C-alpha positions in Angstrom: 57.2 25.1 -7.8 58.9 22.1 -9.4 56.6 19.1 -10.1 58.4 16.8 -7.6 58.0 19.4 -4.9 54.3 19.9 -5.8 53.6 16.2 -5.5 55.4 16.1 -2.1 53.3 19.0 -0.9 50.1 17.4 -2.0 51.0 14.2 -0.2 51.8 16.1 3.0 48.7 18.2 2.9 46.5 15.2 2.4 48.2 13.6 5.4 47.9 16.7 7.5 44.2 16.9 6.6 43.4 13.3 7.4 43.2 13.7 11.2 40.7 16.6 10.7 38.6 14.5 8.3 38.6 11.7 10.8 37.8 13.9 13.8 34.9 15.4 11.9 33.1 12.1 11.3 31.2 11.5 14.5 29.1 14.6 14.3 28.4 14.3 10.5 26.6 11.0 10.1 23.4 12.5 8.9 22.4 12.7 5.2 22.5 16.0 3.4 19.6 17.2 1.3 21.9 17.2 -1.7 23.0 14.5 -4.1 26.4 14.3 -5.9 26.7 14.4 -9.7 26.2 10.6 -9.8 22.8 10.9 -8.1 23.9 9.5 -4.7 22.7 11.1 -1.5 25.5 12.8 0.2 26.4 12.7 3.9 27.4 15.8 5.8 30.8 14.1 6.2 31.2 14.0 2.4 30.6 17.7 2.2 32.9 18.4 5.1 35.8 16.4 3.7 35.4 17.8 0.3 35.4 21.4 1.6 38.6 20.8 3.7 40.5 19.2 0.8 39.5 21.8 -1.7 40.6 24.7 0.5 43.9 23.1 1.5 44.9 21.5 -1.8 43.8 24.6 -3.6 46.3 26.7 -1.7 49.3 24.7 -2.9 51.6 26.4 -5.4 51.6 24.2 -8.5 48.0 23.0 -8.2 45.9 24.3 -11.0 42.5 22.5 -10.6 40.6 20.6 -8.0 37.8 18.2 -8.8 35.9 15.7 -6.6 33.1 13.2 -7.1 31.0 15.5 -5.0 31.2 18.4 -7.5 29.8 18.8 -11.0 32.9 20.3 -12.5 36.5 21.4 -11.7 37.5 24.3 -9.6 40.2 26.6 -11.0 42.6 27.3 -8.2 45.8 28.4 -10.1 48.3 27.0 -12.5 49.7 23.5 -12.5 48.6 19.9 -12.0 45.0 18.8 -11.6 44.0 17.0 -8.4 41.0 14.6 -8.5 39.6 13.5 -5.1 37.1 11.1 -3.7 36.9 12.9 -0.3 35.3 10.1 1.6 35.3 6.7 -0.1 32.8 4.3 1.5 30.9 7.1 3.4 27.9 4.8 3.6 30.0 2.8 6.1 29.9 5.7 8.5 26.5 4.7 10.0 27.7 1.1 10.9 31.1 2.5 11.9 33.1 0.6 9.2 36.2 1.5 7.3 36.4 4.5 4.9 39.1 6.4 3.0 40.2 9.3 0.9 41.5 8.8 -2.7 43.7 11.3 -4.5 44.9 11.4 -8.1 47.4 13.9 -9.4 47.2 14.4 -13.2 49.6 16.5 -15.2 46.8 17.4 -17.6 43.3 19.0 -17.6 40.5 16.8 -16.4 39.0 14.5 -17.5 42.4 12.9 -18.2 43.8 9.5 -19.2 45.4 7.5 -16.5 48.7 7.7 -18.2 48.7 11.4 -17.3 48.9 10.5 -13.6 52.2 11.6 -12.0 51.1 10.5 -8.5 48.2 8.9 -6.6 47.4 7.6 -3.3 44.8 7.0 -0.6 44.3 7.4 3.1 42.6 4.5 5.0 40.6 5.4 8.1 40.8 2.0 9.9 41.7 1.2 13.5 44.8 3.3 12.7 45.2 5.8 9.8 47.5 4.8 7.0 48.4 6.1 3.6 49.5 4.3 0.4 51.1 6.7 -1.9 52.6 6.0 -5.4 54.9 7.9 -7.7 57.7 7.2 -10.1 56.8 3.5 -10.3 56.9 2.9 -6.5 54.2 2.6 -3.8 55.0 3.4 -0.2 52.8 2.7 2.8 52.8 5.2 5.7 51.4 5.5 9.2 49.6 8.8 9.6 49.9 10.1 13.1 49.0 13.7 14.1 49.2 14.5 10.4 52.8 13.3 10.1 54.0 10.4 8.0 56.1 7.5 9.2 57.1 4.8 6.6 55.7 1.3 7.2 56.5 -0.5 3.9 58.9 0.9 1.3 58.3 -0.3 -1.3 54.9 -2.0 -1.2 54.8 -5.2 -3.3 51.9 -7.5 -3.7 52.7 -10.9 -2.1 53.4 -13.6 -4.7 51.0 -16.0 -2.9 47.6 -14.2 -2.9 45.0 -15.1 -0.3 42.0 -12.7 -0.5 39.3 -11.5 -2.9 36.4 -9.0 -2.7 33.8 -8.4 -5.4 31.2 -5.7 -5.3 27.7 -5.5 -6.8 24.8 -7.8 -6.2 25.5 -11.4 -7.2 22.3 -11.8 -9.2 23.4 -8.8 -11.2 26.8 -10.2 -12.2 27.2 -11.2 -15.8 27.6 -14.9 -16.4 31.3 -14.7 -17.3 32.2 -12.8 -14.2 30.1 -15.1 -12.0 32.0 -18.1 -13.5 35.3 -16.4 -12.5 34.0 -15.8 -9.0 33.1 -19.5 -8.7 36.7 -20.3 -9.6 38.5 -18.0 -7.1 36.2 -18.6 -4.2 37.7 -22.1 -3.9 41.2 -20.6 -3.9 41.0 -17.4 -1.9 39.3 -16.0 1.3 36.4 -13.6 0.9 37.2 -10.1 2.2 34.6 -7.4 1.3 33.7 -4.5 3.5 31.8 -2.1 1.2 34.5 0.5 0.8 36.8 0.2 -2.1 39.8 1.5 -0.2 39.5 -1.0 2.6 39.1 -3.9 0.2 42.0 -2.8 -2.0 44.3 -2.4 1.1 43.6 -6.0 2.0 44.8 -6.9 -1.5 48.0 -4.8 -1.1 48.6 -6.5 2.2 47.8 -10.1 1.5 47.7 -10.4 -2.3 44.6 -11.2 -4.2 42.0 -9.4 -6.3 39.3 -6.8 -5.9 36.6 -6.1 -8.4 33.6 -4.0 -8.9 32.6 -5.4 -12.3 30.3 -4.5 -15.1 26.7 -5.4 -14.0 23.7 -6.5 -15.9 21.9 -3.4 -14.8 25.0 -1.1 -15.1 27.4 -2.2 -17.9 29.9 0.4 -16.9 29.9 -0.6 -13.3 29.7 1.8 -10.4 33.2 3.3 -9.7 34.4 6.5 -11.3 37.4 6.4 -13.6 38.9 9.8 -12.6 38.4 9.6 -8.8 38.7 5.8 -8.1 39.6 3.6 -11.0 42.7 5.5 -12.3 44.2 6.6 -8.9 43.9 3.2 -7.2 44.8 1.4 -10.4 48.0 3.4 -10.5 48.8 2.6 -6.8 48.3 -1.2 -7.5 50.4 -1.1 -10.7 53.2 0.7 -8.9 53.1 -2.1 -6.3 53.7 -4.7 -9.0 50.0 -5.7 -9.7 47.6 -5.1 -12.5 44.5 -3.1 -13.1 41.9 -3.7 -15.8 38.5 -2.6 -17.1 38.1 -6.2 -18.3 40.2 -5.9 -21.4 43.1 -3.4 -20.7 44.7 -1.4 -18.0 42.5 1.1 -16.4 45.2 3.7 -17.2 44.6 3.1 -20.9 40.8 3.8 -20.7 39.9 6.9 -22.7 38.6 9.6 -20.4 35.5 11.2 -21.9 33.7 12.6 -18.9 34.6 13.8 -15.5 32.2 11.5 -13.8 32.3 8.5 -16.1 32.1 5.1 -14.6 34.2 2.0 -15.4 34.4 -1.6 -14.4 37.3 -2.0 -12.0 39.5 -5.1 -11.4 42.7 -4.8 -9.4 45.2 -7.2 -7.9 47.9 -9.8 -8.6 48.8 -9.9 -12.3 48.0 -13.6 -12.8 44.6 -13.3 -11.2 43.7 -10.3 -13.4 45.1 -12.0 -16.5 42.8 -15.0 -15.7 39.8 -12.7 -15.3 40.4 -11.0 -18.6 40.6 -14.4 -20.3 37.3 -15.4 -18.6 35.6 -12.2 -19.7 36.7 -12.7 -23.3 
């Protein structure tokens, strides 16, 4: 299958699977006995979403490998692109019934891979309605997902020039002094929007303009988010929408990939806000 056709099929399969993931959430709020490779306790919903996506994406002609943050290594499913998935981003939000999502990165290279090897990426947002932001060929498009079908809402998506929101993760006492100084600056300019799921917070930035960050922490210099499953794919989506991504010094897409589950500081949003952040962190 040609690469463009493979990407389209991946997008469509993710959309078709989204209603099943969502429908399976109410009965899977309990914690599993297992932890993921990052040491986090999994929910039954994490395992369910991971299994569904592995089965369905693995059946696509042109997909060679499947990896998720719930698995130690990659699964060989054929020949072709590598698909890296966060099956249920923000699953800790399931108990209080808050927003969650699914993140997908399509790499034309074996994993772990540099972000420049991405040929497409996107995410599903399980909010009051289900939407998808999907990026390829330098453009991000937002869709409504209804009964597994896609209806275009914004084509293309472009970050507003006049940003209005920010959301920063991590405990405030754990922020390094330079990042805390930047947060002090922007809180007088922007409105706080932080819900505890990266996808929900990033979608606010794509909608209203602004900046999201899960920075390096005093206790965790590499931050919390994973490069392959979160940083690269969502950085790609934001950059294709005219914004910037950064690990604090450079685009996330330029960070060398050394491990499937490596963590990275993540900063995403309007270019001028990310530029200012990098200058502050210098």
